[in-house]
C-alpha positions as CSV (number, residue, x, y, z in Angstrom):
1,M,-4.9,-5.7,28.3
2,T,-6.7,-7.8,30.9
3,A,-4.8,-9.4,33.8
4,Q,-5.3,-12.7,32.0
5,T,-3.5,-11.6,28.8
6,R,-0.8,-9.7,30.8
7,T,0.5,-13.1,32.0
8,A,0.2,-14.7,28.5
9,P,3.4,-16.4,27.3
10,P,5.8,-14.1,25.4
11,L,6.2,-14.4,21.7
12,P,9.5,-15.2,20.0
13,H,10.6,-12.6,17.5
14,W,13.2,-12.2,14.8
15,E,14.2,-8.7,13.8
16,Q,16.0,-10.0,10.8
17,T,14.9,-12.8,8.4
18,P,15.3,-16.1,10.2
19,A,17.9,-18.4,8.8
20,D,15.6,-21.4,9.1
21,L,12.2,-20.2,7.9
22,P,10.2,-23.4,8.4
23,A,11.5,-23.8,11.9
24,A,10.8,-20.2,12.8
25,I,7.3,-20.5,11.3
26,R,6.6,-23.6,13.5
27,E,7.9,-21.9,16.5
28,V,5.9,-18.6,16.1
29,K,2.7,-20.4,15.3
30,A,2.9,-22.6,18.4
31,A,3.6,-19.5,20.5
32,L,0.7,-17.6,18.9
33,R,-1.7,-20.4,19.6
34,A,-0.5,-20.7,23.2
35,R,-0.9,-16.9,23.7
36,I,-4.4,-16.9,22.3
37,A,-5.2,-19.9,24.5
38,A,-4.1,-17.9,27.5
39,S,-7.0,-15.6,26.9
40,G,-9.5,-18.4,27.5
41,R,-10.4,-18.7,23.9
42,T,-9.2,-21.1,21.2
43,V,-7.8,-20.0,17.9
44,E,-10.9,-21.4,16.2
45,E,-13.2,-19.2,18.5
46,V,-11.1,-16.1,17.8
47,F,-11.1,-16.7,14.1
48,A,-14.9,-17.3,14.1
49,V,-15.4,-13.8,15.7
50,V,-13.4,-12.3,12.8
51,E,-15.0,-14.4,10.1
52,Q,-18.5,-13.5,11.3
53,R,-17.8,-9.8,11.2
54,L,-16.1,-10.0,7.8
55,A,-18.9,-12.1,6.4
56,A,-21.4,-9.3,7.2
57,E,-19.2,-6.8,5.4
58,V,-18.7,-9.0,2.4
59,G,-22.5,-9.5,2.3
60,E,-23.1,-5.7,2.3
61,I,-20.7,-5.3,-0.6
62,A,-22.4,-8.1,-2.5
63,V,-25.9,-6.5,-2.0
64,A,-24.6,-3.1,-3.1
65,R,-23.1,-4.6,-6.2
66,Q,-26.4,-6.3,-7.1
67,R,-28.1,-3.0,-6.7
68,G,-25.6,-1.4,-9.1
69,E,-24.3,0.9,-6.4
70,A,-20.7,2.2,-6.5
71,I,-18.4,0.3,-4.1
72,W,-15.6,2.8,-4.1
73,P,-16.1,6.1,-2.2
74,V,-15.6,9.3,-4.3
75,I,-14.7,12.7,-2.8
76,D,-14.1,15.9,-4.7
77,Y,-10.8,17.6,-4.1
78,A,-12.6,20.9,-3.7
79,D,-14.3,19.5,-0.6
80,I,-10.9,18.4,0.8
81,E,-9.4,21.8,0.2
82,A,-12.3,23.6,1.7
83,G,-12.7,21.3,4.7
84,T,-16.3,20.5,3.6
85,V,-16.1,16.7,3.1
86,P,-19.5,15.4,4.2
87,A,-19.4,13.3,7.3
88,A,-21.1,10.5,5.5
89,A,-18.4,10.5,2.8
90,A,-15.6,10.4,5.4
91,A,-17.4,7.5,7.2
92,R,-17.6,5.6,4.0
93,L,-13.9,6.1,3.3
94,R,-13.1,4.6,6.7
95,R,-15.6,1.8,6.1
96,R,-14.2,0.9,2.7
97,G,-10.5,1.9,3.2
98,C,-10.3,3.2,-0.4
99,L,-11.1,6.4,-2.3
100,V,-11.1,8.2,-5.6
101,V,-10.3,11.9,-5.3
102,R,-12.0,13.7,-8.2
103,G,-10.2,16.6,-9.7
104,H,-7.2,16.3,-7.5
105,F,-5.2,18.0,-10.2
106,D,-6.5,19.9,-13.2
107,R,-6.9,17.6,-16.1
108,E,-4.7,19.6,-18.4
109,Q,-2.0,19.7,-15.8
110,A,-2.1,15.9,-15.6
111,L,-2.0,15.5,-19.3
112,G,0.9,17.9,-19.5
113,W,2.8,15.9,-16.9
114,D,2.1,12.8,-19.1
115,R,3.6,14.5,-22.1
116,G,6.5,15.7,-20.1
117,I,7.3,12.2,-19.0
118,V,7.3,11.1,-22.6
119,D,9.7,13.9,-23.5
120,Y,11.9,13.0,-20.5
121,V,12.3,9.3,-21.3
122,E,12.5,9.7,-25.1
123,G,15.0,12.6,-24.9
124,N,17.3,10.5,-22.7
125,G,17.2,7.4,-24.8
126,F,15.4,5.3,-22.3
127,F,13.9,2.9,-24.9
128,R,17.3,2.5,-26.5
129,D,18.9,1.6,-23.2
130,Y,16.0,-0.3,-21.5
131,R,17.2,-3.7,-20.3
132,G,13.8,-5.3,-19.4
133,P,11.9,-5.7,-16.1
134,G,14.1,-5.4,-13.1
135,D,11.9,-7.5,-10.9
136,D,9.8,-10.7,-11.4
137,F,6.6,-9.2,-10.0
138,F,6.0,-6.3,-12.3
139,G,7.8,-8.2,-15.1
140,S,4.7,-10.5,-15.1
141,V,2.4,-7.9,-16.6
142,G,3.7,-8.7,-20.1
143,S,4.1,-5.2,-21.7
144,K,7.5,-3.8,-22.8
145,P,7.6,-1.9,-20.6
146,E,4.5,-1.1,-18.7
147,I,6.2,-0.1,-15.5
148,Y,8.9,2.5,-16.1
149,P,11.8,2.5,-13.5
150,I,11.9,6.3,-13.5
151,Y,11.8,8.3,-10.3
152,W,13.2,11.8,-10.7
153,S,11.3,13.4,-13.7
154,P,10.1,16.9,-13.2
155,A,6.5,15.7,-13.5
156,Q,6.8,13.2,-10.7
157,M,8.6,15.6,-8.3
158,Q,6.3,18.5,-9.1
159,A,3.3,16.3,-8.2
160,R,5.0,14.9,-5.0
161,Q,5.8,18.3,-3.5
162,S,2.7,20.1,-4.7
163,D,0.3,21.7,-2.2
164,R,-2.6,19.8,-3.6
165,M,-0.9,16.5,-3.0
166,A,0.1,17.5,0.6
167,R,-3.4,18.5,1.4
168,V,-4.9,15.2,0.2
169,Q,-2.2,13.2,2.0
170,A,-2.9,15.1,5.3
171,F,-6.6,14.4,4.9
172,L,-5.9,10.7,4.4
173,N,-3.4,10.5,7.3
174,R,-5.9,12.1,9.6
175,Q,-8.3,9.1,9.1
176,W,-5.8,7.2,11.3
177,T,-5.3,7.4,15.1
178,Y,-1.8,8.8,15.2
179,D,-1.6,9.9,18.9
180,S,-2.1,7.2,21.6
181,S,-0.5,6.0,24.8
182,G,1.4,9.3,25.1
183,T,3.1,8.7,21.7
184,R,2.7,10.6,18.4
185,W,3.3,7.8,16.0
186,F,3.5,10.0,12.9
187,D,3.1,13.6,11.8
188,P,-0.1,13.7,9.7
189,D,0.8,17.0,8.0
190,R,4.3,16.0,6.7
191,D,4.9,13.4,4.0
192,S,8.2,11.6,3.5
193,L,8.0,12.0,-0.4
194,Y,8.4,8.3,-1.1
195,P,9.6,7.9,-4.7
196,D,8.0,5.3,-6.8
197,R,7.7,4.5,-10.5
198,I,5.4,5.3,-13.5
199,R,3.0,3.1,-15.4
200,R,2.3,3.8,-19.1
201,R,0.1,1.2,-20.8
202,P,-0.6,2.0,-24.5
203,P,-3.9,1.5,-26.4
204,G,-4.3,-2.0,-27.8
205,T,-2.2,-3.5,-25.0
206,D,-2.7,-7.1,-23.8
207,S,-1.7,-7.1,-20.1
208,A,-1.8,-10.0,-17.7
209,G,-2.4,-7.7,-14.7
210,L,-1.3,-8.5,-11.2
211,G,-2.9,-11.1,-8.9
212,T,-4.5,-10.4,-5.5
213,H,-1.9,-9.5,-2.9
214,L,-1.1,-7.0,-0.2
215,D,2.1,-5.0,0.5
216,P,2.6,-4.1,4.2
217,G,5.0,-7.0,4.8
218,T,5.4,-10.8,4.7
219,L,6.5,-13.1,7.5
220,D,7.7,-10.1,9.5
221,L,4.0,-9.3,10.2
222,W,4.0,-12.3,12.6
223,M,7.7,-12.4,13.5
224,T,8.9,-8.9,14.5
225,R,8.3,-7.3,17.8
226,A,6.8,-4.2,16.3
227,S,4.3,-6.1,14.2
228,Q,3.4,-8.3,17.1
229,Q,2.6,-5.2,19.1
230,A,0.7,-3.6,16.2
231,F,-1.5,-6.6,15.9
232,R,-1.5,-7.4,19.6
233,H,-5.3,-7.7,19.8
234,L,-5.4,-10.4,17.2
235,F,-2.6,-12.3,18.9
236,D,-3.9,-12.0,22.5
237,G,-7.5,-13.3,21.8
238,S,-9.3,-9.9,21.8
239,P,-10.0,-9.3,18.1
240,E,-13.0,-7.1,19.0
241,Q,-10.5,-4.5,20.0
242,Y,-8.5,-4.6,16.8
243,D,-8.6,-1.3,14.9
244,P,-7.1,-1.2,11.4
245,W,-6.8,2.6,11.7
246,D,-4.6,2.5,14.8
247,A,-1.0,3.4,13.9
248,A,0.5,2.3,17.2
249,Y,3.8,0.4,16.7
250,R,3.6,0.4,12.9
251,T,6.0,3.3,12.4
252,D,9.3,2.1,13.7
253,G,9.7,-1.7,13.1
254,P,11.6,-3.4,10.3
255,Q,10.3,-5.2,7.2
256,Y,12.2,-8.3,6.0
257,P,14.3,-7.4,2.9
258,G,13.1,-8.6,-0.5
259,T,12.5,-7.6,-4.1
260,T,9.0,-6.3,-3.3
261,M,9.6,-4.7,0.1
262,C,8.5,-1.2,1.1
263,S,10.8,0.3,3.7
264,V,8.3,3.0,4.8
265,F,5.0,3.1,6.6
266,R,2.2,4.1,4.2
267,T,-1.1,5.1,5.5
268,F,-2.4,4.7,2.0
269,Q,-1.0,3.5,-1.2
270,G,-1.9,5.6,-4.2
271,W,-1.6,6.8,-7.7
272,T,-2.4,9.8,-9.8
273,A,-4.1,9.3,-13.2
274,L,-2.2,10.8,-16.2
275,S,-4.9,9.6,-18.6
276,D,-8.6,8.8,-18.7
277,M,-9.3,5.2,-17.8
278,D,-12.6,3.2,-18.0
279,H,-13.5,0.9,-15.2
280,D,-13.3,-2.3,-17.3
281,Q,-9.8,-1.6,-18.8
282,G,-7.4,-3.5,-16.6
283,V,-7.8,-1.3,-13.6
284,L,-7.1,-1.6,-9.9
285,H,-9.4,-3.7,-7.7
286,T,-9.4,-4.0,-3.9
287,V,-11.1,-6.0,-1.2
288,P,-12.5,-2.8,0.4
289,I,-12.4,-4.0,4.0
290,P,-9.5,-2.6,6.1
291,G,-10.2,-5.1,8.9
292,A,-9.5,-8.1,6.6
293,M,-6.0,-8.1,7.9
294,A,-7.4,-9.9,11.0
295,Y,-8.6,-12.8,8.8
296,L,-5.2,-12.9,6.9
297,L,-3.1,-13.0,10.1
298,L,-5.2,-15.5,12.0
299,R,-6.0,-17.9,9.1
300,P,-2.6,-19.7,9.2
301,L,-3.1,-20.7,12.8
302,L,-6.0,-23.0,12.0
303,A,-5.5,-26.7,12.0
304,D,-5.8,-27.3,8.3
305,V,-2.7,-25.3,7.5
306,P,0.7,-27.2,7.7
307,D,2.7,-26.1,10.8
308,D,5.6,-24.8,8.6
309,D,3.3,-22.8,6.3
310,M,1.7,-19.3,6.6
311,C,-0.9,-19.9,3.8
312,G,1.9,-19.4,1.2
313,V,3.4,-16.2,2.7
314,T,7.2,-16.2,2.5
315,V,10.0,-13.7,2.1
316,S,11.1,-12.0,-1.1
317,Q,7.6,-12.3,-2.6
318,V,4.4,-10.3,-2.1
319,F,1.9,-11.5,0.5
320,P,-0.6,-13.6,-1.6
321,A,-4.3,-13.6,-1.1
322,N,-6.4,-16.2,-2.9
323,S,-9.5,-18.4,-3.0
324,T,-7.6,-21.4,-1.6
325,W,-7.0,-19.8,1.8
326,H,-9.2,-16.7,1.8
327,P,-12.4,-17.5,-0.2
328,L,-14.6,-15.2,1.9
329,L,-12.5,-12.2,1.1
330,M,-12.2,-12.8,-2.6
331,R,-16.0,-12.4,-3.0
332,A,-15.6,-8.7,-2.1
333,L,-13.1,-7.8,-4.8
334,A,-14.2,-4.5,-6.4
335,G,-12.7,-2.3,-9.1
336,I,-12.4,1.4,-9.3
337,P,-15.0,3.5,-11.2
338,D,-14.0,5.4,-14.4
339,V,-11.3,8.0,-13.7
340,R,-10.1,11.0,-15.6
341,A,-6.6,12.4,-15.9
342,G,-6.0,14.4,-12.7
343,D,-8.0,12.1,-10.4
344,S,-6.1,10.2,-7.8
345,V,-6.8,6.7,-6.3
346,W,-6.0,5.6,-2.8
347,W,-6.2,2.4,-0.7
348,H,-5.4,1.6,2.9
349,C,-2.0,0.0,3.2
350,D,-3.5,-3.3,4.4
351,L,-6.0,-3.8,1.6
352,I,-5.8,-6.8,-0.7
353,H,-5.6,-5.4,-4.2
354,S,-4.9,-6.5,-7.8
355,V,-4.8,-5.2,-11.3
356,A,-7.3,-6.8,-13.7
357,P,-6.0,-8.3,-17.0
358,V,-7.0,-6.6,-20.2
359,T,-7.0,-7.5,-23.9
360,G,-6.8,-4.8,-26.5
361,Q,-7.0,-1.9,-24.0
362,R,-9.0,1.1,-25.1
363,G,-7.0,4.3,-24.6
364,W,-4.0,4.9,-22.5
365,G,-3.6,3.6,-18.9
366,N,-1.1,6.0,-17.4
367,V,-0.4,6.7,-13.7
368,M,2.4,7.8,-11.4
369,Y,2.5,6.1,-8.0
370,I,2.5,8.5,-5.1
371,P,1.4,7.2,-1.7
372,A,0.7,8.8,1.7
373,A,3.8,8.1,3.8
374,P,3.8,10.4,6.8
375,W,6.9,11.4,8.7
376,C,7.8,8.9,11.4
377,P,10.9,7.2,12.6
378,R,10.8,4.4,10.0
379,N,10.2,6.9,7.1
380,E,12.8,9.3,8.4
381,R,15.4,6.6,8.2
382,Y,14.5,5.8,4.6
383,A,14.5,9.4,3.7
384,A,18.2,9.6,4.3
385,R,18.7,6.9,1.5
386,V,16.2,8.7,-0.7
387,R,18.2,11.9,-0.5
388,E,21.3,10.1,-1.8
389,A,19.3,8.5,-4.6
390,F,17.9,11.9,-5.5
391,R,21.3,13.6,-5.5
392,T,22.8,11.0,-7.8
393,G,19.8,10.1,-10.0
394,S,19.8,6.5,-8.7
395,S,17.0,4.1,-8.3
396,P,15.8,4.2,-4.6
397,D,16.8,1.3,-2.3
398,D,13.4,-0.3,-2.3
399,F,13.6,-0.9,-6.1
400,P,15.8,-2.8,-8.5
401,A,19.2,-1.2,-9.0
402,E,18.6,0.0,-12.6
403,H,19.8,3.6,-12.3
404,Y,18.8,4.8,-15.7
405,E,18.6,8.4,-14.7
406,R,22.1,8.9,-13.3
407,T,23.4,10.5,-16.5
408,W,20.2,12.4,-17.4
409,A,20.9,16.1,-17.2
410,D,17.2,17.3,-17.2
411,R,16.0,15.3,-14.1
412,F,14.5,17.3,-11.3
413,S,17.2,19.3,-9.4
414,P,17.7,20.2,-5.8
415,E,17.2,23.8,-6.7
416,D,13.7,23.1,-7.7
417,L,12.6,21.7,-4.3
418,N,10.1,23.8,-2.5
419,E,9.5,23.8,1.3
420,T,7.3,20.7,1.1
421,G,9.9,18.8,-1.0
422,R,12.8,19.8,1.3
423,R,10.9,18.7,4.4
424,G,9.8,15.5,2.7
425,L,13.4,14.6,2.0
426,G,14.5,15.5,5.5
427,L,16.5,18.5,4.4
428,D,14.6,20.9,6.6
429,G,12.9,20.2,9.9
């Protein structure tokens, strides 16, 4: 930091959700504006720097789309395993912040896991006992169900603790700067085995999809000390220094509680395909620009946004992105290419993403959600709660308390954990 920004006014912070949200929003926005002004720039000048840079990236994506070029990078698992990923491919991954890993798992293995999940849920009477969506967000997709609140099937746990998954997660983690200022922010070679759900969308389905949003937090991104430090270059008037791949301060702070929260730090969100899926059949889309977070965090500080509003961001809901407040970014929305069972799909934790609607889907659309969530203080704390959920077959704390699997005798057992699984749950050092 320069001498000028070292003397900038401090920011108020709330480590728990403020009791009076509108008042807290007004207070933090005034403080952020004053801090940026201390740099010698106005908020408008700082935002213009960010907007100009992002406009160039959006333009590149638009030109590539017009040429019929693929937007999403694709890397073969074999190259990750052999350490032979071409430098140009790695650079493109960092540029776009998203990736398809071809052949991450053998296709027959993935299809076998899919069949195993069907046997697991049917054999335990899931459809007889299913009580409907446990949260408003995924309940909006419209299928019955599309998101299965299942966490401890043998298929999911085998994939989470597999060597092939650990190798890809480590490759993705190492795209980040995880050592800086004398601190190792996370261990890139150890994942915290974050348990998430399953999606199974049958042929012929009409699904409303999911609107554009992002998941790294909500108001806490402006209001907690750790986030203010993580995004310090945006909030001190030096956006040129902001690096979306810098893990500093991201791995220990809180996230405000809510029905769509994630207690862990994920370098990448991800899922593994359990069926073949065409690119036009209700698939994932992202705004493939990791640095877009700068636009999202600075936009509410402009004069056209009410003082008690953060462009619609609030607690207990996902962080919305839309054409009302973020029209430039929406022009870059790009879907995944065709994928086959066994491929995996990954996107930087800050990326805006959505799931396109579909009418009369062709073929199945089945995935299991497995992110890259490297071992760090924040993830270690959550792992203690995951261990208890695993032991009892309960739904993990980040998800609705549905607990379907508590009485299911054939869920994955502690005896089936390998070294990676034990380390990922914090059972071994």
